[in-house]
N, CA, C and O atoms as CSV, one atom per row, in Angstrom:
chain,resi,resn,atom,element,x,y,z
A,1,GLN,N,N,-10.620,-19.679,30.773
A,1,GLN,CA,C,-11.580,-18.927,30.001
A,1,GLN,C,C,-11.320,-17.426,30.039
A,1,GLN,O,O,-11.283,-16.805,28.977
A,2,PRO,N,N,-11.138,-16.816,31.199
A,2,PRO,CA,C,-10.925,-15.368,31.206
A,2,PRO,C,C,-9.696,-14.951,30.406
A,2,PRO,O,O,-9.719,-13.918,29.737
A,3,LEU,N,N,-8.621,-15.742,30.465
A,3,LEU,CA,C,-7.414,-15.405,29.713
A,3,LEU,C,C,-7.673,-15.489,28.214
A,3,LEU,O,O,-7.213,-14.641,27.450
A,4,ALA,N,N,-8.410,-16.514,27.797
A,4,ALA,CA,C,-8.743,-16.658,26.375
A,4,ALA,C,C,-9.613,-15.498,25.903
A,4,ALA,O,O,-9.401,-14.965,24.814
A,5,GLU,N,N,-10.585,-15.110,26.713
A,5,GLU,CA,C,-11.446,-13.979,26.353
A,5,GLU,C,C,-10.640,-12.686,26.271
A,5,GLU,O,O,-10.856,-11.869,25.376
A,6,PHE,N,N,-9.714,-12.504,27.204
A,6,PHE,CA,C,-8.850,-11.325,27.171
A,6,PHE,C,C,-8.009,-11.320,25.895
A,6,PHE,O,O,-7.883,-10.288,25.235
A,7,GLY,N,N,-7.437,-12.470,25.551
A,7,GLY,CA,C,-6.625,-12.588,24.339
A,7,GLY,C,C,-7.425,-12.251,23.096
A,7,GLY,O,O,-6.935,-11.553,22.208
A,8,LEU,N,N,-8.654,-12.742,23.028
A,8,LEU,CA,C,-9.505,-12.439,21.886
A,8,LEU,C,C,-9.861,-10.966,21.825
A,8,LEU,O,O,-9.906,-10.386,20.740
A,9,SER,N,N,-10.112,-10.355,22.967
A,9,SER,CA,C,-10.455,-8.932,22.949
A,9,SER,C,C,-9.258,-8.089,22.526
A,9,SER,O,O,-9.425,-7.090,21.827
A,10,VAL,N,N,-8.062,-8.475,22.936
A,10,VAL,CA,C,-6.856,-7.761,22.498
A,10,VAL,C,C,-6.684,-7.935,20.996
A,10,VAL,O,O,-6.405,-6.969,20.286
A,11,PHE,N,N,-6.849,-9.166,20.509
A,11,PHE,CA,C,-6.737,-9.433,19.077
A,11,PHE,C,C,-7.759,-8.613,18.297
A,11,PHE,O,O,-7.416,-8.006,17.283
A,12,ASP,N,N,-9.009,-8.587,18.757
A,12,ASP,CA,C,-10.054,-7.812,18.082
A,12,ASP,C,C,-9.695,-6.332,18.030
A,12,ASP,O,O,-9.896,-5.678,17.006
A,13,PHE,N,N,-9.168,-5.803,19.125
A,13,PHE,CA,C,-8.776,-4.394,19.180
A,13,PHE,C,C,-7.679,-4.110,18.156
A,13,PHE,O,O,-7.763,-3.137,17.406
A,14,ILE,N,N,-6.657,-4.953,18.125
A,14,ILE,CA,C,-5.543,-4.765,17.185
A,14,ILE,C,C,-6.043,-4.892,15.755
A,14,ILE,O,O,-5.698,-4.075,14.901
A,15,GLU,N,N,-6.846,-5.899,15.490
A,15,GLU,CA,C,-7.367,-6.102,14.142
A,15,GLU,C,C,-8.167,-4.890,13.681
A,15,GLU,O,O,-8.049,-4.468,12.531
A,16,GLU,N,N,-8.972,-4.335,14.563
A,16,GLU,CA,C,-9.786,-3.169,14.224
A,16,GLU,C,C,-8.919,-1.966,13.860
A,16,GLU,O,O,-9.301,-1.160,13.012
A,17,LYS,N,N,-7.763,-1.843,14.493
A,17,LYS,CA,C,-6.892,-0.689,14.268
A,17,LYS,C,C,-6.008,-0.822,13.032
A,17,LYS,O,O,-5.604,0.191,12.462
A,18,ILE,N,N,-5.694,-2.053,12.600
A,18,ILE,CA,C,-4.729,-2.195,11.506
A,18,ILE,C,C,-5.310,-2.806,10.240
A,18,ILE,O,O,-4.602,-2.876,9.235
A,19,THR,N,N,-6.550,-3.248,10.237
A,19,THR,CA,C,-7.125,-3.828,9.028
A,19,THR,C,C,-8.223,-2.926,8.489
A,19,THR,O,O,-8.760,-2.077,9.200
A,20,TRP,N,N,-8.542,-3.125,7.234
A,20,TRP,CA,C,-9.543,-2.302,6.556
A,20,TRP,C,C,-10.583,-3.189,5.893
A,20,TRP,O,O,-10.301,-4.326,5.514
A,21,GLU,N,N,-11.765,-2.663,5.764
A,21,GLU,CA,C,-12.755,-3.318,4.922
A,21,GLU,C,C,-12.263,-3.199,3.484
A,21,GLU,O,O,-11.509,-2.281,3.161
A,22,THR,N,N,-12.677,-4.106,2.632
A,22,THR,CA,C,-12.207,-4.121,1.248
A,22,THR,C,C,-12.453,-2.793,0.546
A,22,THR,O,O,-11.554,-2.269,-0.114
A,23,ALA,N,N,-13.640,-2.248,0.675
A,23,ALA,CA,C,-13.963,-0.985,-0.001
A,23,ALA,C,C,-13.079,0.154,0.498
A,23,ALA,O,O,-12.625,0.983,-0.291
A,24,ASP,N,N,-12.839,0.193,1.791
A,24,ASP,CA,C,-11.983,1.245,2.348
A,24,ASP,C,C,-10.542,1.081,1.884
A,24,ASP,O,O,-9.863,2.066,1.597
A,25,GLY,N,N,-10.079,-0.157,1.812
A,25,GLY,CA,C,-8.715,-0.403,1.377
A,25,GLY,C,C,-8.489,-0.044,-0.077
A,25,GLY,O,O,-7.376,0.318,-0.458
A,26,ALA,N,N,-9.521,-0.138,-0.893
A,26,ALA,CA,C,-9.402,0.172,-2.324
A,26,ALA,C,C,-9.586,1.650,-2.625
A,26,ALA,O,O,-9.277,2.099,-3.729
A,27,ARG,N,N,-10.073,2.398,-1.680
A,27,ARG,CA,C,-10.430,3.799,-1.930
A,27,ARG,C,C,-9.250,4.626,-2.460
A,27,ARG,O,O,-9.415,5.389,-3.412
A,28,THR,N,N,-8.077,4.487,-1.863
A,28,THR,CA,C,-6.921,5.275,-2.296
A,28,THR,C,C,-6.542,4.941,-3.729
A,28,THR,O,O,-6.315,5.843,-4.535
A,29,GLN,N,N,-6.471,3.650,-4.056
A,29,GLN,CA,C,-6.094,3.253,-5.410
A,29,GLN,C,C,-7.111,3.746,-6.433
A,29,GLN,O,O,-6.734,4.209,-7.509
A,30,LEU,N,N,-8.394,3.649,-6.105
A,30,LEU,CA,C,-9.430,4.126,-7.018
A,30,LEU,C,C,-9.350,5.636,-7.210
A,30,LEU,O,O,-9.468,6.137,-8.329
A,31,TYR,N,N,-9.153,6.344,-6.126
A,31,TYR,CA,C,-9.026,7.804,-6.221
A,31,TYR,C,C,-7.858,8.182,-7.125
A,31,TYR,O,O,-8.007,9.023,-8.011
A,32,LEU,N,N,-6.704,7.570,-6.908
A,32,LEU,CA,C,-5.522,7.914,-7.692
A,32,LEU,C,C,-5.678,7.511,-9.149
A,32,LEU,O,O,-5.162,8.193,-10.034
A,33,ALA,N,N,-6.373,6.427,-9.412
A,33,ALA,CA,C,-6.547,5.965,-10.787
A,33,ALA,C,C,-7.594,6.760,-11.551
A,33,ALA,O,O,-7.517,6.863,-12.775
A,34,MET,N,N,-8.581,7.328,-10.842
A,34,MET,CA,C,-9.725,7.921,-11.538
A,34,MET,C,C,-9.889,9.422,-11.342
A,34,MET,O,O,-10.693,10.037,-12.043
A,35,SER,N,N,-9.174,10.021,-10.435
A,35,SER,CA,C,-9.386,11.435,-10.144
A,35,SER,C,C,-8.797,12.326,-11.230
A,35,SER,O,O,-7.608,12.222,-11.533
A,36,PRO,N,N,-9.604,13.197,-11.818
A,36,PRO,CA,C,-9.080,14.103,-12.840
A,36,PRO,C,C,-7.997,15.042,-12.282
A,36,PRO,O,O,-7.075,15.425,-13.003
A,37,GLU,N,N,-8.109,15.403,-11.019
A,37,GLU,CA,C,-7.127,16.342,-10.463
A,37,GLU,C,C,-5.728,15.732,-10.381
A,37,GLU,O,O,-4.736,16.452,-10.489
A,38,ILE,N,N,-5.638,14.437,-10.193
A,38,ILE,CA,C,-4.325,13.788,-10.155
A,38,ILE,C,C,-3.642,13.958,-11.511
A,38,ILE,O,O,-2.458,14.288,-11.582
A,39,GLU,N,N,-4.399,13.729,-12.583
A,39,GLU,CA,C,-3.837,13.891,-13.926
A,39,GLU,C,C,-3.597,15.361,-14.247
A,39,GLU,O,O,-2.555,15.711,-14.801
A,40,GLN,N,N,-4.542,16.219,-13.908
A,40,GLN,CA,C,-4.411,17.645,-14.207
A,40,GLN,C,C,-3.197,18.263,-13.513
A,40,GLN,O,O,-2.507,19.100,-14.095
A,41,LEU,N,N,-2.943,17.859,-12.296
A,41,LEU,CA,C,-1.805,18.391,-11.543
A,41,LEU,C,C,-0.510,17.619,-11.816
A,41,LEU,O,O,0.544,17.942,-11.268
A,42,ASN,N,N,-0.607,16.591,-12.674
A,42,ASN,CA,C,0.549,15.771,-13.041
A,42,ASN,C,C,1.260,15.215,-11.798
A,42,ASN,O,O,2.482,15.293,-11.668
A,43,ILE,N,N,0.457,14.654,-10.898
A,43,ILE,CA,C,1.003,14.091,-9.662
A,43,ILE,C,C,1.532,12.697,-9.955
A,43,ILE,O,O,0.770,11.807,-10.334
A,44,THR,N,N,2.820,12.507,-9.783
A,44,THR,CA,C,3.447,11.204,-9.976
A,44,THR,C,C,4.484,10.984,-8.888
A,44,THR,O,O,4.941,11.930,-8.247
A,45,ALA,N,N,4.844,9.737,-8.692
A,45,ALA,CA,C,5.909,9.355,-7.763
A,45,ALA,C,C,5.686,9.894,-6.350
A,45,ALA,O,O,6.621,10.355,-5.695
A,46,LYS,N,N,4.440,9.830,-5.894
A,46,LYS,CA,C,4.090,10.251,-4.538
A,46,LYS,C,C,3.492,9.068,-3.792
A,46,LYS,O,O,3.034,8.107,-4.410
A,47,TYR,N,N,3.494,9.136,-2.489
A,47,TYR,CA,C,2.920,8.098,-1.640
A,47,TYR,C,C,1.622,8.615,-1.048
A,47,TYR,O,O,1.558,9.739,-0.551
A,48,PHE,N,N,0.577,7.780,-1.105
A,48,PHE,CA,C,-0.723,8.151,-0.549
A,48,PHE,C,C,-1.205,7.032,0.352
A,48,PHE,O,O,-1.258,5.870,-0.051
A,49,HIS,N,N,-1.556,7.397,1.579
A,49,HIS,CA,C,-2.077,6.415,2.528
A,49,HIS,C,C,-2.475,7.142,3.793
A,49,HIS,O,O,-1.825,8.147,4.083
A,50,PRO,N,N,-3.394,6.785,4.525
A,50,PRO,CA,C,-4.575,6.031,4.118
A,50,PRO,C,C,-5.589,6.979,3.497
A,50,PRO,O,O,-5.483,8.196,3.650
A,51,GLN,N,N,-6.515,6.457,2.837
A,51,GLN,CA,C,-7.635,7.218,2.281
A,51,GLN,C,C,-7.187,8.429,1.472
A,51,GLN,O,O,-7.706,9.531,1.650
A,52,ALA,N,N,-6.237,8.222,0.599
A,52,ALA,CA,C,-5.806,9.216,-0.386
A,52,ALA,C,C,-5.157,10.454,0.227
A,52,ALA,O,O,-5.302,11.557,-0.301
A,53,ILE,N,N,-4.455,10.280,1.320
A,53,ILE,CA,C,-3.715,11.375,1.935
A,53,ILE,C,C,-2.250,11.218,1.551
A,53,ILE,O,O,-1.653,10.163,1.763
A,54,GLU,N,N,-1.673,12.284,0.980
A,54,GLU,CA,C,-0.266,12.207,0.591
A,54,GLU,C,C,0.610,12.166,1.843
A,54,GLU,O,O,0.435,12.964,2.764
A,55,VAL,N,N,1.540,11.239,1.861
A,55,VAL,CA,C,2.453,11.086,2.988
A,55,VAL,C,C,3.880,11.011,2.471
A,55,VAL,O,O,4.098,10.603,1.330
A,56,PRO,N,N,4.852,11.395,3.282
A,56,PRO,CA,C,6.245,11.268,2.838
A,56,PRO,C,C,6.647,9.800,2.786
A,56,PRO,O,O,6.151,8.988,3.566
A,57,PRO,N,N,7.542,9.463,1.874
A,57,PRO,CA,C,8.002,8.074,1.812
A,57,PRO,C,C,8.782,7.704,3.066
A,57,PRO,O,O,9.355,8.567,3.732
A,58,SER,N,N,8.797,6.419,3.380
A,58,SER,CA,C,9.563,5.950,4.530
A,58,SER,C,C,11.048,6.122,4.251
A,58,SER,O,O,11.446,6.348,3.108
A,59,HIS,N,N,11.852,6.018,5.273
A,59,HIS,CA,C,13.298,6.149,5.084
A,59,HIS,C,C,13.843,5.047,4.180
A,59,HIS,O,O,14.869,5.233,3.525
A,60,LEU,N,N,13.156,3.889,4.140
A,60,LEU,CA,C,13.598,2.797,3.279
A,60,LEU,C,C,13.385,3.106,1.801
A,60,LEU,O,O,14.087,2.565,0.947
A,61,ALA,N,N,12.429,3.965,1.496
A,61,ALA,CA,C,12.114,4.276,0.102
A,61,ALA,C,C,12.904,5.468,-0.424
A,61,ALA,O,O,12.821,5.788,-1.610
A,62,GLN,N,N,13.650,6.112,0.421
A,62,GLN,CA,C,14.371,7.308,0.009
A,62,GLN,C,C,15.813,6.984,-0.364
A,62,GLN,O,O,16.363,5.962,0.046
A,63,GLY,N,N,16.406,7.870,-1.145
A,63,GLY,CA,C,17.825,7.760,-1.473
A,63,GLY,C,C,18.147,6.589,-2.372
A,63,GLY,O,O,17.257,6.000,-2.986
A,64,GLU,N,N,19.414,6.255,-2.447
A,64,GLU,CA,C,19.886,5.182,-3.329
A,64,GLU,C,C,19.355,3.820,-2.910
A,64,GLU,O,O,19.064,2.982,-3.762
A,65,THR,N,N,19.226,3.592,-1.621
A,65,THR,CA,C,18.692,2.309,-1.161
A,65,THR,C,C,17.284,2.103,-1.695
A,65,THR,O,O,16.952,1.024,-2.186
A,66,GLY,N,N,16.462,3.130,-1.600
A,66,GLY,CA,C,15.091,3.048,-2.094
A,66,GLY,C,C,15.035,2.826,-3.589
A,66,GLY,O,O,14.217,2.044,-4.072
A,67,LYS,N,N,15.898,3.506,-4.328
A,67,LYS,CA,C,15.926,3.337,-5.779
A,67,LYS,C,C,16.337,1.912,-6.151
A,67,LYS,O,O,15.762,1.307,-7.057
A,68,GLU,N,N,17.326,1.391,-5.450
A,68,GLU,CA,C,17.781,0.025,-5.727
A,68,GLU,C,C,16.683,-0.984,-5.376
A,68,GLU,O,O,16.450,-1.938,-6.118
A,69,MET,N,N,16.021,-0.771,-4.259
A,69,MET,CA,C,14.930,-1.666,-3.868
A,69,MET,C,C,13.795,-1.607,-4.891
A,69,MET,O,O,13.197,-2.634,-5.212
A,70,ALA,N,N,13.497,-0.418,-5.400
A,70,ALA,CA,C,12.441,-0.270,-6.406
A,70,ALA,C,C,12.803,-1.029,-7.677
A,70,ALA,O,O,11.950,-1.689,-8.271
A,71,LYS,N,N,14.055,-0.941,-8.094
A,71,LYS,CA,C,14.498,-1.668,-9.295
A,71,LYS,C,C,14.367,-3.175,-9.092
A,71,LYS,O,O,13.920,-3.887,-9.991
A,72,LYS,N,N,14.750,-3.658,-7.925
A,72,LYS,CA,C,14.659,-5.086,-7.631
A,72,LYS,C,C,13.202,-5.550,-7.622
A,72,LYS,O,O,12.879,-6.613,-8.152
A,73,LEU,N,N,12.327,-4.745,-7.014
A,73,LEU,CA,C,10.910,-5.102,-6.973
A,73,LEU,C,C,10.325,-5.116,-8.380
A,73,LEU,O,O,9.557,-6.014,-8.723
A,74,TRP,N,N,10.685,-4.125,-9.197
A,74,TRP,CA,C,10.182,-4.068,-10.567
A,74,TRP,C,C,10.633,-5.308,-11.337
A,74,TRP,O,O,9.829,-5.947,-12.017
A,75,SER,N,N,11.896,-5.641,-11.232
A,75,SER,CA,C,12.443,-6.808,-11.921
A,75,SER,C,C,11.773,-8.092,-11.441
A,75,SER,O,O,11.418,-8.953,-12.247
A,76,PHE,N,N,11.604,-8.215,-10.146
A,76,PHE,CA,C,10.945,-9.383,-9.562
A,76,PHE,C,C,9.519,-9.500,-10.101
A,76,PHE,O,O,9.085,-10.590,-10.475
A,77,SER,N,N,8.797,-8.395,-10.144
A,77,SER,CA,C,7.413,-8.393,-10.633
A,77,SER,C,C,7.349,-8.769,-12.104
A,77,SER,O,O,6.486,-9.546,-12.514
A,78,GLU,N,N,8.262,-8.219,-12.899
A,78,GLU,CA,C,8.301,-8.568,-14.318
A,78,GLU,C,C,8.552,-10.059,-14.519
A,78,GLU,O,O,7.919,-10.688,-15.367
A,79,ASN,N,N,9.469,-10.621,-13.746
A,79,ASN,CA,C,9.785,-12.043,-13.866
A,79,ASN,C,C,8.583,-12.918,-13.515
A,79,ASN,O,O,8.331,-13.924,-14.178
A,80,ILE,N,N,7.856,-12.542,-12.493
A,80,ILE,CA,C,6.663,-13.309,-12.125
A,80,ILE,C,C,5.646,-13.266,-13.260
A,80,ILE,O,O,5.058,-14.290,-13.606
A,81,LEU,N,N,5.438,-12.088,-13.837
A,81,LEU,CA,C,4.482,-11.972,-14.936
A,81,LEU,C,C,4.916,-12.798,-16.142
A,81,LEU,O,O,4.088,-13.435,-16.794
A,82,LYS,N,N,6.212,-12.786,-16.438
A,82,LYS,CA,C,6.715,-13.588,-17.554
A,82,LYS,C,C,6.491,-15.070,-17.293
A,82,LYS,O,O,6.105,-15.807,-18.200
A,83,GLU,N,N,6.728,-15.512,-16.067
A,83,GLU,CA,C,6.504,-16.917,-15.700
A,83,GLU,C,C,5.040,-17.314,-15.864
A,83,GLU,O,O,4.727,-18.466,-16.166
A,84,LYS,N,N,4.158,-16.355,-15.663
A,84,LYS,CA,C,2.715,-16.620,-15.776
A,84,LYS,C,C,2.204,-16.458,-17.212
A,84,LYS,O,O,1.012,-16.618,-17.472
A,85,GLY,N,N,3.116,-16.138,-18.144
A,85,GLY,CA,C,2.722,-16.046,-19.547
A,85,GLY,C,C,2.428,-14.656,-20.046
A,85,GLY,O,O,2.008,-14.498,-21.192
A,86,PHE,N,N,2.635,-13.631,-19.224
A,86,PHE,CA,C,2.445,-12.258,-19.663
A,86,PHE,C,C,3.754,-11.729,-20.214
A,86,PHE,O,O,4.826,-12.085,-19.724
A,87,SER,N,N,3.676,-10.883,-21.227
A,87,SER,CA,C,4.922,-10.356,-21.773
A,87,SER,C,C,5.008,-8.858,-21.634
A,87,SER,O,O,6.000,-8.255,-22.047
């Protein structure tokens, strides 16, 4: 029992630190989609996380590797949409 309780408390601690409530998780996307200042300042191709804070892209997203990965993800996403009947 004590080991199980310890395991659950560790899990709860980790979950609290890395997960978000739905409303909190959507806040950045809503801000970027609806904020007049984003459009007025012509902010594009930037990374925002968490809670609408601009952050530098990870090393995986930079340079030619990042560009190639972005192209692959875009193509993959388009193919899924086509399979589902979207054009």
